[in-house]
ZAMARGU-4260 file (C-alpha; in steps of 0.2 Angstrom, whole numbers, plus 5000, padded with zeros to 4 digits):
<rodrens>
0) 4962/5171/5349 | 4953/5156/5355 | 4952/5139/5347 | 4935/5133/5350 | 4933/5114/5348
5) 4918/5105/5341 | 4906/5098/5353 | 4904/5079/5352 | 4889/5073/5342 | 4881/5058/5348
10) 4874/5055/5330 | 4891/5053/5323 | 4900/5037/5320 | 4916/5033/5330 | 4931/5040/5322
15) 4943/5027/5313 | 4960/5033/5308 | 4962/5020/5294 | 4945/5025/5286 | 4950/5043/5288
20) 4967/5041/5280 | 4960/5031/5266 | 4946/5044/5262 | 4959/5058/5262 | 4972/5048/5252
25) 4985/5053/5266 | 4998/5044/5275 | 5002/5045/5294 | 5018/5052/5301 | 5029/5037/5304
30) 5029/5031/5322 | 5047/5032/5324 | 5047/5050/5322 | 5040/5052/5339 | 5055/5049/5350
35) 5047/5055/5366 | 5033/5042/5364 | 5045/5027/5361 | 5056/5032/5376 | 5041/5031/5388
40) 5038/5013/5383 | 5055/5007/5388 | 5058/4998/5404 | 5077/5002/5405 | 5081/4984/5400
45) 5092/4984/5384 | 5099/4970/5373 | 5116/4964/5379 | 5112/4965/5397 | 5114/4950/5408
50) 5104/4943/5422 | 5102/4927/5432 | 5087/4916/5428 | 5080/4900/5435 | 5084/4885/5423
55) 5068/4877/5418 | 5074/4860/5413 | 5083/4856/5429 | 5074/4845/5441 | 5082/4854/5456
60) 5081/4873/5457 | 5096/4881/5450 | 5101/4897/5441 | 5111/4902/5426 | 5116/4917/5417
65) 5106/4923/5402 | 5108/4937/5390 | 5094/4949/5384 | 5092/4947/5365 | 5077/4959/5363
70) 5063/4967/5373 | 5045/4969/5370 | 5037/4979/5384 | 5038/4968/5399 | 5042/4953/5389
75) 5061/4947/5387 | 5069/4936/5374 | 5083/4927/5383 | 5098/4916/5378 | 5108/4905/5390
80) 5126/4910/5392 | 5136/4897/5382 | 5125/4895/5367 | 5134/4910/5358 | 5125/4913/5342
85) 5114/4897/5343 | 5096/4904/5343 | 5088/4887/5344 | 5087/4888/5363 | 5081/4906/5365
90) 5065/4908/5376 | 5053/4922/5381 | 5049/4926/5399 | 5038/4939/5408 | 5048/4950/5419
95) 5033/4952/5431 | 5032/4933/5434 | 5048/4925/5429 | 5062/4921/5443 | 5075/4934/5437
100) 5089/4942/5447 | 5104/4953/5444 | 5121/4945/5442 | 5129/4940/5458 | 5112/4937/5467
105) 5114/4918/5468 | 5131/4919/5476 | 5124/4931/5489 | 5109/4921/5493 | 5118/4904/5493
110) 5108/4897/5478 | 5116/4884/5466 | 5121/4889/5449 | 5121/4876/5435 | 5119/4877/5417
115) 5106/4868/5407 | 5110/4852/5399 | 5114/4859/5381 | 5127/4871/5388 | 5135/4857/5398
120) 5137/4847/5382 | 5145/4861/5373 | 5156/4867/5388 | 5164/4853/5399 | 5173/4866/5409
125) 5157/4877/5412 | 5163/4883/5429 | 5177/4893/5421 | 5164/4900/5409 | 5153/4905/5424
130) 5168/4914/5433 | 5172/4923/5417 | 5154/4929/5415 | 5152/4935/5433 | 5168/4946/5432
135) 5165/4954/5415 | 5146/4954/5412 | 5135/4970/5411 | 5122/4966/5423 | 5104/4972/5424
140) 5102/4986/5437 | 5095/4978/5453 | 5081/4991/5454 | 5074/4986/5437 | 5071/4968/5443
145) 5066/4972/5461 | 5054/4983/5470 | 5041/4995/5463 | 5050/4998/5447 | 5051/4979/5442
150) 5044/4978/5424 | 5038/4996/5425 | 5043/5010/5413 | 5045/5028/5419 | 5027/5033/5414
155) 5019/5020/5425 | 5028/5027/5440 | 5021/5044/5438 | 5004/5040/5446 | 4990/5053/5451
160) 4993/5060/5468 | 5012/5061/5466 | 5021/5077/5471 | 5033/5085/5458 | 5042/5102/5456
165) 5040/5113/5441 | 5052/5127/5436 | 5044/5144/5432 | 5042/5146/5413 | 5048/5164/5415
170) 5061/5162/5428 | 5073/5148/5429 | 5078/5152/5447 | 5060/5150/5453 | 5052/5132/5457
175) 5036/5127/5464 | 5027/5111/5470 | 5013/5103/5460 | 5003/5087/5461 | 4999/5075/5447
180) 4981/5074/5444 | 4981/5063/5428 | 4994/5054/5418 | 4989/5051/5399 | 5003/5041/5391
185) 5016/5052/5400 | 5007/5068/5397 | 5004/5074/5415 | 4990/5085/5420 | 4997/5094/5436
190) 4989/5107/5448 | 5000/5119/5457 | 5001/5117/5476 | 4989/5129/5485 | 4978/5132/5470
195) 4964/5120/5474 | 4951/5134/5476 | 4957/5144/5461 | 4950/5143/5443 | 4958/5129/5432
200) 4965/5141/5419 | 4977/5148/5433 | 4981/5132/5443 | 4981/5118/5430 | 4995/5115/5417
205) 5000/5101/5406 | 5018/5094/5404 | 5026/5079/5396 | 5036/5069/5408 | 5052/5072/5398
210) 5051/5091/5400 | 5067/5098/5407 | 5057/5109/5418 | 5049/5095/5428 | 5058/5088/5443
215) 5056/5077/5458 | 5053/5084/5475 | 5069/5091/5483 | 5077/5097/5467 | 5074/5115/5471
220) 5083/5114/5487 | 5098/5104/5480 | 5100/5117/5466 | 5098/5132/5478 | 5082/5139/5468
225) 5069/5150/5475 | 5054/5140/5481 | 5039/5151/5478 | 5023/5151/5466 | 5025/5158/5448
230) 5023/5176/5446 | 5006/5174/5438 | 4999/5165/5454 | 5006/5176/5468 | 4992/5190/5467
235) 4979/5177/5468 | 4982/5173/5487 | 4990/5183/5501 | 5008/5181/5506 | 5003/5173/5523
240) 4992/5160/5514 | 5007/5156/5502 | 5018/5153/5517 | 5006/5142/5525 | 5005/5131/5509
245) 5025/5131/5509 | 5025/5124/5527 | 5012/5111/5522 | 5023/5105/5507 | 5039/5104/5517
250) 5030/5093/5530 | 5025/5080/5517 | 5034/5064/5516 | 5043/5061/5499 | 5039/5046/5489
255) 5054/5035/5488 | 5047/5024/5474 | 5054/5035/5461 | 5073/5036/5461 | 5085/5045/5449
260) 5080/5034/5435 | 5066/5047/5433 | 5079/5057/5423 | 5086/5042/5414 | 5077/5045/5397
265) 5080/5064/5397 | 5093/5072/5385 | 5106/5082/5393 | 5104/5101/5390 | 5118/5108/5379
270) 5126/5124/5386 | 5121/5139/5376 | 5132/5154/5370 | 5118/5168/5370 | 5121/5185/5378
275) 5108/5198/5383 | 5102/5209/5370 | 5105/5197/5355 | 5091/5197/5342 | 5083/5182/5334
280) 5067/5176/5327 | 5055/5166/5337 | 5038/5158/5338 | 5027/5165/5352 | 5022/5149/5362
285) 5006/5158/5368 | 5000/5161/5350 | 5011/5149/5339 | 5004/5155/5322 | 5018/5167/5316
290) 5037/5170/5317 | 5042/5187/5324 | 5058/5196/5330 | 5063/5193/5348 | 5076/5197/5360
295) 5087/5188/5373 | 5081/5197/5388 | 5090/5188/5402 | 5103/5174/5404 | 5100/5163/5420
300) 5114/5151/5417 | 5124/5141/5404 | 5108/5131/5401 | 5093/5143/5402 | 5089/5161/5396
305) 5074/5171/5394 | 5067/5177/5377 | 5055/5192/5375 | 5044/5194/5360 | 5048/5212/5353
310) 5034/5225/5355 | 5037/5243/5349 | 5022/5250/5356 | 5024/5264/5369 | 5015/5255/5383
315) 5024/5239/5381 | 5041/5249/5380 | 5037/5257/5397 | 5031/5242/5406 | 5042/5230/5398
320) 5027/5219/5398 | 5029/5209/5382 | 5027/5190/5382 | 5042/5180/5387 | 5046/5162/5389
325) 5061/5152/5395 | 5072/5144/5383 | 5088/5133/5381 | 5099/5130/5366 | 5088/5116/5359
330) 5071/5124/5363 | 5058/5124/5349 | 5053/5140/5340 | 5069/5150/5340 | 5079/5154/5324
335) 5093/5165/5318 | 5089/5181/5310 | 5085/5180/5291 | 5079/5162/5294 | 5062/5166/5288
340) 5069/5175/5272 | 5080/5160/5268 | 5066/5147/5270 | 5052/5157/5261 | 5042/5160/5277
345) 5033/5176/5281 | 5041/5186/5295 | 5028/5196/5305 | 5035/5213/5311 | 5033/5217/5329
350) 5018/5226/5335 | 5020/5245/5333 | 5033/5243/5320 | 5033/5259/5308 | 5036/5255/5290
355) 5030/5245/5276 | 5043/5232/5274 | 5053/5224/5288 | 5072/5223/5285 | 5083/5215/5298
360) 5098/5226/5294 | 5088/5242/5297 | 5079/5235/5312 | 5096/5230/5321 | 5103/5247/5317
365) 5087/5255/5324 | 5088/5244/5340 | 5107/5246/5342 | 5108/5227/5344 | 5117/5212/5336
370) 5110/5197/5329 | 5113/5180/5338 | 5126/5171/5327 | 5122/5155/5318 | 5132/5144/5329
375) 5121/5147/5344 | 5107/5137/5336 | 5107/5118/5333 | 5110/5112/5315 | 5095/5107/5304
380) 5094/5088/5302 | 5100/5081/5285 | 5085/5069/5283 | 5067/5072/5288 | 5054/5058/5288
385) 5039/5070/5291 | 5032/5076/5274 | 5018/5087/5268 | 5000/5080/5269 | 5005/5068/5282
390) 4993/5066/5297 | 4995/5065/5316 | 4988/5070/5333 | 4992/5087/5340 | 4988/5097/5356
395) 4979/5113/5354 | 4991/5126/5361 | 4977/5138/5367 | 4967/5124/5375 | 4980/5111/5381
400) 4967/5098/5387 | 4961/5096/5368 | 4970/5084/5356 | 4965/5086/5338 | 4967/5077/5321
405) 4980/5087/5312 | 4988/5088/5295 | 5005/5093/5291 | 5004/5107/5278 | 5023/5113/5277
410) 5040/5107/5283 | 5055/5119/5285 | 5070/5112/5293 | 5066/5106/5310 | 5049/5114/5311
415) 5032/5110/5303 | 5016/5119/5300 | 5001/5109/5305 | 4982/5112/5303 | 4971/5107/5317
420) 4954/5098/5312 | 4938/5098/5323 | 4937/5117/5326 | 4921/5127/5324 | 4931/5141/5316
425) 4946/5139/5305 | 4962/5146/5312 | 4979/5149/5306 | 4992/5135/5304 | 5002/5131/5320
430) 5021/5130/5320 | 5028/5115/5329 | 5045/5108/5331 | 5046/5090/5323 | 5053/5084/5340
435) 5039/5093/5350 | 5032/5083/5364 | 5015/5091/5360 | 5012/5080/5344 | 5009/5061/5344
440) 5007/5047/5331 | 4989/5042/5325 | 4979/5032/5337 | 4989/5038/5352 | 4973/5045/5360
445) 4964/5029/5357 | 4978/5018/5364 | 4978/5029/5380 | 4959/5031/5382 | 4959/5050/5379
450) 4946/5059/5368 | 4952/5064/5351 | 4944/5079/5342 | 4941/5076/5324 | 4931/5084/5309
455) 4913/5080/5307 | 4904/5077/5291 | 4891/5091/5287 | 4875/5089/5296 | 4860/5082/5286
460) 4843/5089/5290 | 4832/5075/5294 | 4815/5075/5285 | 4800/5065/5290 | 4796/5052/5276
465) 4780/5056/5267 | 4771/5046/5254 | 4776/5051/5236 | 4761/5055/5225 | 4765/5051/5207
470) 4761/5066/5196 | 4748/5063/5182 | 4757/5064/5165 | 4746/5076/5156 | 4739/5086/5170
475) 4743/5105/5169 | 4742/5114/5186 | 4730/5130/5187 | 4739/5146/5183 | 4734/5154/5200
480) 4742/5139/5210 | 4759/5140/5202 | 4772/5151/5210 | 4780/5166/5200 | 4796/5158/5193
485) 4805/5175/5193 | 4800/5178/5211 | 4805/5160/5215 | 4822/5162/5207 | 4826/5179/5216
490) 4821/5171/5233 | 4832/5156/5230 | 4847/5167/5225 | 4844/5178/5240 | 4844/5163/5251
495) 4860/5157/5244 | 4869/5174/5246 | 4863/5174/5264 | 4869/5157/5268 | 4886/5158/5260
500) 4897/5165/5273 | 4914/5165/5265 | 4921/5160/5249 | 4922/5141/5253 | 4905/5140/5262
505) 4893/5130/5252 | 4874/5134/5254 | 4861/5121/5257 | 4860/5108/5243 | 4842/5103/5240
510) 4836/5086/5234 | 4820/5090/5223 | 4813/5072/5222 | 4799/5077/5211 | 4811/5081/5197
515) 4815/5068/5183 | 4828/5056/5191 | 4835/5049/5174 | 4840/5032/5170 | 4853/5029/5183
520) 4844/5035/5199 | 4830/5026/5208 | 4816/5039/5211 | 4810/5030/5226 | 4827/5031/5235
525) 4828/5049/5230 | 4812/5053/5239 | 4819/5045/5255 | 4834/5057/5255 | 4834/5071/5267
530) 4827/5088/5261 | 4844/5096/5260 | 4862/5094/5265 | 4873/5109/5272 | 4878/5122/5274
535) 4896/5119/5277 | 4913/5117/5268 | 4910/5115/5249 | 4921/5099/5248 | 4913/5091/5263
540) 4895/5096/5258 | 4896/5091/5240 | 4905/5075/5244 | 4891/5070/5256 | 4878/5074/5242
545) 4887/5064/5229 | 4888/5049/5241 | 4870/5050/5244 | 4866/5050/5225 | 4878/5035/5222
550) 4869/5025/5236 | 4852/5030/5228 | 4856/5022/5211 | 4851/5006/5203 | 4869/5002/5200
555) 4880/5013/5211 | 4896/5007/5202 | 4889/5014/5186 | 4885/5031/5193 | 4902/5032/5201
560) 4909/5029/5184 | 4899/5043/5176 | 4905/5055/5190 | 4924/5050/5189 | 4937/5063/5186
565) 4940/5069/5168 | 4958/5070/5162 | 4955/5088/5158 | 4951/5093/5176 | 4939/5106/5170
570) 4934/5113/5187 | 4952/5114/5195 | 4944/5108/5210 | 4948/5096/5224 | 4949/5077/5219
575) 4940/5066/5232 | 4939/5047/5232 | 4921/5041/5232 | 4916/5023/5235 | 4902/5012/5229
580) 4896/4995/5233 | 4886/4984/5221 | 4883/4965/5223 | 4895/4963/5237 | 4910/4971/5228
585) 4918/4988/5232 | 4922/5001/5218 | 4932/5017/5220 | 4935/5032/5209 | 4942/5050/5210
590) 4928/5063/5208 | 4932/5081/5206 | 4923/5093/5218 | 4923/5112/5217 | 4930/5121/5232
595) 4922/5138/5231 | 4904/5143/5233 | 4902/5153/5217 | 4905/5136/5207 | 4892/5126/5217
600) 4876/5130/5206 | 4885/5126/5190 | 4893/5111/5197 | 4877/5104/5202 | 4868/5107/5186
605) 4882/5099/5175 | 4883/5084/5187 | 4864/5082/5184 | 4867/5083/5165 | 4880/5069/5167
610) 4868/5058/5175 | 4855/5062/5162 | 4842/5068/5175 | 4834/5085/5177 | 4846/5099/5180
615) 4836/5104/5195 | 4836/5087/5204 | 4849/5093/5216 | 4856/5110/5219 | 4855/5126/5229
620) 4838/5130/5222 | 4823/5122/5230 | 4809/5117/5218 | 4792/5119/5226 | 4778/5113/5215
625) 4783/5115/5197 | 4801/5113/5189 | 4807/5127/5178 | 4813/5113/5166 | 4795/5106/5165
630) 4803/5088/5167 | 4788/5080/5174 | 4778/5078/5158 | 4793/5069/5149 | 4796/5050/5148
635) 4814/5044/5149 | 4816/5042/5130 | 4808/5059/5126 | 4817/5068/5139 | 4834/5061/5133
640) 4830/5065/5115 | 4824/5082/5120 | 4839/5086/5130 | 4851/5078/5118 | 4846/5090/5105
645) 4850/5104/5116 | 4866/5097/5123 | 4875/5088/5108 | 4891/5087/5118 | 4890/5080/5135
650) 4898/5089/5150 | 4910/5080/5161 | 4910/5063/5151 | 4926/5053/5156 | 4938/5049/5142
655) 4932/5034/5132 | 4914/5036/5139 | 4898/5035/5128 | 4884/5046/5124 | 4867/5040/5119
660) 4859/5058/5119 | 4859/5062/5101 | 4854/5050/5087 | 4851/5038/5101 | 4839/5027/5091
665) 4851/5024/5077 | 4865/5020/5089 | 4854/5008/5098 | 4851/4998/5082 | 4870/4996/5079
670) 4873/4991/5097 | 4859/4978/5095 | 4867/4971/5080 | 4884/4969/5089 | 4877/4962/5104
675) 4868/4949/5094 | 4885/4943/5088 | 4893/4943/5105 | 4879/4936/5116 | 4860/4933/5114
680) 4848/4944/5104 | 4835/4953/5115 | 4818/4956/5110 | 4813/4972/5101 | 4797/4974/5112
685) 4808/4976/5128 | 4816/4992/5122 | 4800/4998/5113 | 4791/4997/5130 | 4802/5011/5137
690) 4793/5025/5128 | 4777/5020/5138 | 4785/5022/5155 | 4775/5034/5166 | 4785/5049/5172
695) 4782/5046/5190 | 4787/5027/5190 | 4804/5021/5196 | 4817/5026/5183 | 4831/5016/5176
700) 4824/4999/5173 | 4834/4985/5166 | 4829/4989/5148 | 4836/5007/5148 | 4852/5002/5157
705) 4855/4988/5145 | 4855/5000/5131 | 4870/5009/5139 | 4879/4995/5147 | 4892/4990/5134
710) 4897/5008/5128 | 4911/5010/5141 | 4914/4992/5148 | 4933/4996/5148 | 4931/5007/5163
715) 4924/4994/5174 | 4934/4980/5183 | 4932/4963/5177 | 4921/4958/5191 | 4909/4972/5188
720) 4909/4968/5170 | 4904/4950/5173 | 4890/4955/5185 | 4882/4968/5173 | 4882/4955/5159
725) 4874/4942/5171 | 4861/4954/5176 | 4857/4959/5158 | 4854/4941/5153 | 4843/4937/5168
730) 4833/4953/5166 | 4830/4952/5148 | 4824/4934/5150 | 4812/4939/5164 | 4806/4954/5154
735) 4803/4946/5138 | 4794/4930/5145 | 4775/4931/5141 | 4762/4922/5152 | 4762/4907/5140
740) 4776/4895/5140 | 4793/4902/5135 | 4796/4902/5116 | 4812/4894/5110 | 4819/4912/5105
745) 4826/4914/5123 | 4837/4899/5126 | 4843/4895/5143 | 4861/4891/5138 | 4863/4910/5137
750) 4865/4912/5156 | 4877/4897/5157 | 4888/4905/5144 | 4889/4921/5153 | 4893/4913/5170
755) 4908/4904/5162 | 4915/4920/5155 | 4931/4925/5162 | 4931/4942/5171 | 4947/4947/5161
760) 4941/4952/5144 | 4952/4955/5129 | 4953/4973/5122 | 4944/4968/5106 | 4928/4967/5116
765) 4928/4986/5119 | 4931/4991/5101 | 4917/4993/5089 | 4915/4979/5077 | 4924/4982/5060
770) 4917/4975/5043 | 4932/4964/5041 | 4931/4955/5058 | 4912/4953/5062 | 4916/4940/5075
775) 4927/4940/5091 | 4942/4929/5090 | 4943/4917/5104 | 4961/4916/5112 | 4971/4901/5108
780) 4971/4887/5121 | 4987/4888/5131 | 4997/4872/5132 | 5010/4870/5146 | 5026/4859/5145
785) 5028/4858/5164 | 5017/4861/5179 | 5017/4880/5185 | 5020/4873/5203 | 5037/4869/5198
790) 5042/4885/5189 | 5056/4895/5195 | 5057/4914/5194 | 5066/4913/5178 | 5053/4902/5171
795) 5039/4914/5176 | 5049/4929/5168 | 5051/4919/5152 | 5033/4916/5151 | 5028/4934/5154
800) 5041/4939/5140 | 5031/4928/5127 | 5015/4938/5130 | 5010/4956/5126 | 5015/4961/5144
805) 5033/4958/5141 | 5038/4975/5149 | 5031/4969/5165 | 5044/4955/5166 | 5056/4965/5176
810) 5043/4967/5190 | 5042/4948/5192 | 5061/4946/5193 | 5062/4960/5206 | 5049/4953/5217
815) 5055/4935/5215 | 5038/4928/5209 | 5039/4909/5205 | 5026/4898/5199 | 5017/4895/5215
820) 5016/4913/5218 | 5010/4916/5201 | 4995/4905/5203 | 4990/4915/5219 | 4989/4932/5210
825) 4973/4940/5206 | 4967/4958/5200 | 4967/4967/5217 | 4984/4959/5222 | 4992/4964/5205
830) 4986/4982/5206 | 4991/4984/5224 | 5008/4975/5224 | 5014/4980/5207 | 5007/4997/5206
835) 4999/4995/5189 | 4984/5004/5182 | 4968/4995/5178 | 4971/4992/5160 | 4989/4984/5161
840) 4983/4974/5176 | 4968/4967/5167 | 4979/4962/5153 | 4992/4953/5164 | 4978/4945/5174
845) 4971/4938/5158 | 4987/4929/5155 | 4988/4923/5173 | 4970/4916/5171 | 4976/4906/5155
850) 4990/4898/5165 | 4978/4894/5179 | 4965/4886/5167 | 4979/4876/5158 | 4986/4870/5175
855) 4969/4864/5181 | 4966/4855/5164 | 4983/4847/5162 | 4990/4844/5179 | 4978/4846/5193
860) 4969/4830/5188 | 4985/4820/5190 | 4986/4822/5208
</rodrens>
């Protein structure tokens, strides 16, 4: 099985982890979960170590003892000895440029030691302090401050061209030499010695620098190991050629720049208690997709043993040629028997197993073997910071040079199941240990300058822009020129079936720009869209289609609101977060998208009905010359009325939404009456002109949008509401203005009144007017007894409890919000930091705005 990666596409934007996580609503695996990455960044200098440093404040050059407080790469925070817990004199220095030495260096070199003036003032007898420090201190090792290792971490020392030794992954007693070709953040690309002319798939391997099988030159001789190539390489060259390579290796000079500190960060290998013949469950490293029975085939020492993947086929039993790999007690991918059953994970029977259901008791009896006891395996951790749906970067086990965007799909004990992204063909989830050195935190590849394979958006077929000819309103095409509708439908269905390769593969989605675009979508922008999107994954294709439609709207925020997810979740689909930008502001909503190909056609049709456009405007069916809905001969008002008679109940309308499809004329009259009370009365002739709009002209003019604007204002943020009201007033004045001088019916104060309106509206504005209260009550002006700048947390809590947001007072107490912090709060901050829904957040911000207004009126002018 091969994992074929996607080829990079020059037309794609650069991958950005922050945007990708936000689009998917996912979190990244915490950085501290990758211990092997953190260890590679340490220089060996630890807090509490002492060294000698040149005193900066002394006129004559002198040295004094300092303690390392903290480290940050090659930067050290130091504190002179004698200051104890006083942090005022702490200072930073660069280990590469500062004059630093181990304890005792000044005495050996005959350099004077004298404390800074602050220490001399605190300690009159500073000579006794120095003598005590020199005898009891924990000095920084000399090799970390001098020579090639000064300021370097272990990763920096492993430069390309360095010789190392690798233990054979199938025989712990066999070692062979290799050369480092590349070092990517501690992940080494090494080539076995003598394989320069051989194919890379045999001669190249990847290994992390902390791997227990990686050693410095000379290790094999010190531990009496057999020095020869791995068994897989031996047949590729003659025995004489390998002997010649061995002589060349032995004649090479060893690099003395790397000492035993190479092993400093490695964890000691715990002795195991496995014996030959024991049975266990294991993940095959060559194909880490399933867990299968395995056997301890050979024990090399108290540290290493060999595990064979069980294979009950006759040829495998004769040749004993099953896949095997070297293990130690803490190796990833080995489990006790029954582990899969206890954790609800499927156990794959060995190849050649006869029987329907695999049972460990019967299998052990059949093989005449015993199970490895539980105490042979390390215990599972009590806490685990890696959770499902988190994201990270992971190595492709079948193509180790590739690192992919990956998603955690399941976590069991110390192992997790991850899904690799950026592959041409979907593959099973990969089983990886949580401490594996083959997984990395997000942005690791970017930090180390290594390419990351990531999922691409579905390709959009580019179409040459053509002039759009507006169809004549009453023109009927000749009968012989129109295609047979039945034949057209059959061809389209056949095309859909042919393209839908699989349950989750979406066919091409066509944009039929000649169809009616409705009141929300701009017909000119629809015409500029590509002819089609897809085929591809249903969620990805439909998300791209909806994004293009939102961007083609007169008001993208309005279309986004129309598409947002119902509480019912009628499709049981995938919730995707879509964005819209309008007048410099960003809006976001969750939109439900179907996941299977059989729902695509119905989803597209009902989404079109939501947007009050032709059901064939976009979908898997391409409209050639004439739409089956005959939508081109209808104006906006006629089309809405016609469709409203058929569909009295709108599909997919968000809760609290509006509908102007049925009885639209009567509702418009009532809405006009209400708007006259709230704002300014618009001229009747503006709305009457809608009926005369030609079908081919751009749709959704200000008049039509104004009719619907107030029906569901509560769904918008305050800023969007204010913008729409502003645009309504501006457009209505322009539309109703005749060529002659403006009549007094359209007064200018209307615009000023709307500009002054607060973005935080009371709930009464979203309710229909009742007969008892025809006017909107203006909230009473707030009078403050003291300036909010002087309010304490208790004062703020007391004020909140006097409002209708009293249940939120505890949040202000917990977050210690005083008067100054209260005046800095706004809607985005309240939603993000207090985790409030839009409705309560707007209510709360309304009261905060009242406080701000009262503050400016009562106290700001006093200076």
